[in-house]
N, C-alpha and C positions, 0 to 999 in steps of 0.2 A: 259360538261362534258368530261374528258378525260379518255379513255378506256385503262385500263392496260395493257402492252403486257403478254402473257404467259410465266410463269415462272420466272418474275421478281422479284429479292429480295425485300424484304420492304424495304432495306435502300436505294434503287435506287428511291422509289416513287417520291420524289420530284424532280428528273430529268426526268420521265417517259414520260414525252410531248416531249423530244428530240428523243426518239427513233425510229428509220425507216430510209428511203433512202429519202433524200431532193434533188432537183434540181432546177436550176433556173441561174439568171444572176447578175452580179453586177458590180462595177467601181472602177478602182484605181486612185488616184489624189493624188501624193506625190510630195512635191518638193524637187530637188536635185541641190547639190553643193551651192557655196555662190552666193549672189544677184550680177548682173552685173553691171557695171558702166553706161550702159545707162538706164535703168527703176529702178535699185536697187530693183528688186525682182528676187528669184533664177529660175531657169527652174523647169518647173513643168511638170513630166510625167502623162499622162492622158491615158485610153484606157480601154474599156470593156472587161468583161470576162463572160465566162459560169464556172459553178460549180456544182459539184456532192459531198454531204456530208452524210456519213453513221453514224450512231450512233447505236450499237449493244450491246448486253450483252450475258454472259456464265452462267447465273444463279449464279455469284459470284457479290460482292458489287462493281463494275466501270461498267462504260460503255466504249467500243472500240470505237475511234473515227479515221475516216478517212476523208480526204478532197483533192479532185482534182480540180483543175481548167484549163482552155485552153481560148487561144486569140478567139474572136469572129470575125475571119478572114476565107479564104476559107479552110483553111488546119486545122481548129481549132487547132493551134500550142500549144501543152503543154505549161503552164505557170507555175504553182508550185503545191507541194503536202507536206501534212503534217499527221501526225497520233499520236494518243495518247491514254490516259486513262482518264475519268474523273471518279469522286467520292464525296461523302459527306467529309468534311475536319472535321475531329474528332481524337481526342488521340487514339492510338492504343490499343488494348485490349488483353488479353493472348489468347481467342478464335479465334484472326486473324491470317490469314496465313502470312508467312515469317519471317524473311528475306529470301530471294532465294527461294528455295524449301520446306523449313521446313513447317509444319502441325501446326495448332493453338494448343495450351493446352485446352481441355475442350469444351464446347459448342461455338458455333458462336454466337456473339453479334449481338443485335438489329436485330431480326429475325422476328419481328412483328412491324407493323405500330405502335401500342401503345408504343411500346419500342422506336422507331425511334423518335417520338415525343419529347421524352426527348432530343433530338439534337435540336429543334427548338430554335432559337437565339432572342434577345432582339427586332429585327426588324421583327419577324414574318416571319423569312425565315430559310433558312438552311445553313451553311458555305460549301463552296465546293471548291475543287481544281481541276486543270487540268494540266496535263503534256503533253505537246506537242513537238514533234519532226519535224524537217525538214530537208531534204536530203543536204542542203547547209552547214550543221555543226553546227547550232544553235538548242539550245534546251531550253525550256521556262518551267517556272513550275508558274502556276498563281494561285492565290488564291481569292476569292471573297464570293458571296452568291446567291441564287436562292430563288426566291419570286414571287407566284403570277404570272407565266409564263414570269418570265424575269431573266435573269442573268447577273451580273456585275462582271467582272474578271480582275484583274492587276496582274502585273508580280512581283513574290515574288523575282524572282532570274531568272536570264539568263545567260546560258554557252555556250561560242562559243569555236569552234576548232581553232588552231592556223591561218588557211587561211581562216575562216569566214571574209565576210563583218561585219563592224561595225554596231552594233545592241545592244542597249543596255537597253530599257524596251518598255512596249507594255499595252496596255487595249483593253479587248473585250467586246462588249455588243450583248447579243442576246435576241431577244423577240418574243413572239407567239401571232400573232395577226390577227383574223378572219381565224385561221388555216394555216397562212403562216410563215416561221421562217425567221426574218428579222436580221440582224447582222451588227454591225460596228467594226473595227479594227483601232485603232491608234497605232503610232509605234514612238521610237526615234531612229534613223539609220541614218548612213552616215553624221553625223556632225549636223542634226537637232534634235532639242527637240523634246518631243512629239506631234505629228501632225497628224491631219486625214490622213488615209492611204487609205483604202478601205470598202466598204460596199455594201451588197447584199440582195438580197430577193429571198428566195426559197421555193417551194411547195412540199408538200409529194408525192412521188410518188410509195413508197412500206413500 
C-alpha cells in the first residue's frame, strides 16, 4: 500500500509513489560514431555512475524533479544533471493557473480523488507529461502514461540550442519493484537511431 505524502493534491495521487529522494547506481552503454572497418561495430562508451533523484511537490498539481549523476571514480566526478516538472496530461481548465503568473478563473479543477478518476484512460492508467531541461542546451517534452507502479514516456518534442550536440528523440521507463525505483533511458543522438543508453536502480533515502 502506497502512503500518500502530506499535502499532496488529489491530481498527483497517480504519481504519488515517485515522491521522495532516491539514490543508487546505474550504467551507461551507448554506441558513438560509425562502425569501424575492422569489426563493423561502432565504438561503445560504457561506465557506471551514482545518482540522486528527487521528486517533490508544493501543493500544486505537478511534481518538481531533479537528477544529478556522478562517475563512480575516486573523485566522484560530476557526470550530468537535469531538472523539470511532471504532471497529468489533460486539457487545461479555466480554474488552472497560467499562462505565466496569471491566476485561474473560478475553482481549481480535479481537487478530489473522485474527480481525478474521470481522467483515467482506456488502459486503466493516466496520461502524463514530463518536461525535462538539461544544462547542455536540450529541453525535452515527454508524454506517456502511468499505470500500476509503471511509467512509460516518449518524447513528443525536443528543443536544442544552436550549440547543443545532436539529440532527436528519447524514451524513458520507470518502475517500482519491491520498493525500489528502476529506470531505463533510450536515446537517438550523435547519428544513432533510438538505442539503449542508460539504466539505474534507486532506493528511497528520504
